[in-house]
C-alpha positions, 0 to 999 in steps of 0.5 A: 499500500503506497501513501503520500506523506501529508507533511513533506509529500514523499511516498512511503509504504505500508505493508500488510505486516504493518496493518496487522500490527496496527490491528493487533495494538488497537485498544478495545473498550467493552469488547469493541476494538477501536482500529488505529488508522494507517499513518498519514506521515512518512517514517521520517516525519513521524520520527520528527514529531517524536524527537521534538518532544525531548530536550536532552542537552540544554539545561537552565536554572529556574525556581521550583513553582512549588518550593521556590528553591532554585534548581537545575532543569531543562525548562527555560525560565521563560517556558510557560509551565509549572516545573517542580524540582524532582523531590517536590514533584514525587511528594504528597504535597500536590495532586495532579488530579486537581487539574481534572476537567470534563471533555468538551466535544465542541473542541478539538482534542489537541486543543484541550490537551494543550490546555491541560499540558500548560497547567499540570506541573512537570518534573525538572529533570528526567533522572532517577535522582534518588540513585544518583550522587553528585550528578545534578547536571545530567539529564535523561540519565539514571544512576550516575556518580560524580558526573557532569553534563552527561546526557542520555547516559546510565550507570556511569562514574566521573564522566563529563560532557558525554552523550549516550554513555553506559557503564563507563568510568572516567570518560570525557567527551564521548558519544555512545560508548559503553563499558569503557574507562579513561577515554577521551572523544570516543564514539560508538566504542565498547570495552576500551581503555586509556585511549582517545578519538576511537570510532567503532572500536572494541576492546582496544587500550592505550591507543589514539585515532582508531576506526573499526579496530578490535583487540588492539593496543598501543596503536595509532592512526589505524583502521581495520585492525584485529588483535595488533600491538604497536602499529602506526598507520596500519604498519607494524613499528617497534615499541620505541617508534610508537612511544616517539609518535605517541609523544608527538600527540600531546599538543593541540596542534599536533593533535589536529594535524593528526585528525586531519591526516587520519580523516584522509587515511581512513578512506583508504580502507573498507567500511562494513555496510552497517555498525553492529554485532550479534543481529539477525534479520535486521535493516538499520544501523548501530544495532546490537543484539537485535532480531527482526528489526526493520529500519531501526537505529541506535538500539540494543536488545530490540526484538520484532520492532520497526522504525524504533530509535535509541531503543534500550533494554529489551524492546519487544513487538513495537513500532515508531519508538524513540528512546524507549526500552524494557517494554513491549507493544508500544506504538508512536511513543517516546522517552519512556518504558521501564516495565510498560505495555501498550503505550499509544501516542504517549510521551515520558511515561514509565512503568504503566500499561494501556496508556493513550495520549498521556504524558508524564504518567507513571505507574498507571494504567488505563488513562486517556489524555492525562498529564502527570498522573502517578498510580492512577487508573481509569482517568480522562483529562485527569478526571477520575471515572469508574471502569464502566464509565471510562470504557464508555466515554473513551470510544466517544472521544475517539469518534470525535477525534476521527471527525477532526482527523486527530485519531492515530496522529501523534502530538503535533509539534506546536504543543510540544513542551520544548522549542524545536532548536532545543530538542533532538529534531533540530539535530536530525532534521535541522530547520532554519528559525523562519521556517520553523516559526511559519509551521507554528513550531516554538523557537528559542533564541540564544539568551543574550549574554555578554560573552567575555574574552578569554582570560587566558590562552590555552597552552598547546601541550598538556604538560604545560597546563597548570592547576590555575586553569580551572579558575580561568574563563575560556572562549570557544574558538567556534562560537565564542561561548564561554566555558571552563575546565573543571578540576576533574576535567583537568585530572582526566586530561592529564591521565589520558595525555590529550590536550584541552578542548578549545571549544565549548561542549555544544560545538564539541557535541555537534562535531562528534554527532556529524561523524556518525551516519544518518538515520537513512538507508540507501541502496548501493553495491558492495565495492568489491563483489557488487552485490546489492546492499542497503547501507546508511553510506550514501552513494555519493560518499567517498568511503569504500563500503563492503558487504558483510562477507567481503568485509570479514574476509578483508579484516580476518 
């Protein structure tokens, strides 16, 4: 079944399996199933709606609207919402049911829901704060200790300026790195130690500038190596020669020169058509331990999923999901999970089941159009009903939503809680301010700040860094934003023997982000055997791309 996207007009397919899934997860009330219609938007436009719901990396200071205490939050002080410090939100000092209201069938559902979103308090950060220790400046993160500005990250200690980290210790400026220690600037790497600027590497240590390497130690500027030691630019060297080369990479100027050299050098070596291990019957990229995953990306432990992104911890039998795990039978939902089932068209909901069009609801079931409820059941617009009343009223709401063409659609971006450019939508689907405003999206201009000149010029070599650098104000070489070197960061830089950054966190984060492949599948042929492959490497990119068989023959 071919469909034209109502937003971008791109043609997309809806398969028989898709239709069977929509029927499977369609809710029942009084024994009658309310069928979810096929989507009117293409997969990318549906993904854009979901990622526009969450602000992961922009943090602000504002006062708790319940206690007046200053707090760290991802809601700007000017955002028109009630925001409570986490301890206050989870307390018994307020009740989200106080904001309950009747359904008004003369108004569109989303218009009424937007009004409810404006008045019901939301928590300040998306963390399991009770399991954190000295990790106030983290978001969409759980169980972190002594960490600063890490996002979408769990179970880390002494980590700084990272995104999507898990089970790491003493790492900095890394992106989607797992179970690693003393690493700097690493991307999509696992089980690595005391290394810098690794990408797509596993079990590597004491190395710098590696791509697609496994089990390597004391290597520099290498690609596609397996279980090697003392190599430079894929050539064997002596220990003394290696140490001489490594000593040169202790200054900003030589590191940048090496980066430019490596960016050219790694193009000489073939790339595997996709990134991932232990997968079966998958189509996508950056996948691990997945089975029957179709058009999925940046995920672990998916089973029978489609159009799922940043899935984690056993996500099963789900479609159109963004950053959700430990769940099953999920459709068009984002930023939630933890033992959840049948979350439909919902955002930021945890430990719940049978939710439709809900936000910030936890440990609840059988809710429709609710915001901020905890341990509730059979509620509509935060108003309590009996089970009989609930199952009688919900079909009427759905019929009304069918008339307004809202049923089956995810939350519109204009009613999202954050400005478009505060969210991952701006990373994956960048827009100019005027285009976003024309579509009715929120936009947040950079706060007017008097960026000051740097109080010192950073030394070129790491060895020349003095302890007093942590008291200096620095200026980003790219955007002029002021930033500082924190004491913990200085210790880590000295341990790993890499020079200090000259850019702020946001510019460094963007540079890491663009080094990864996009969430787009292209048809091309293996550069060696000419077999047709589907890959995230666009046909016009300069990399040499091999199919699985040819790549394995090349590296082993």
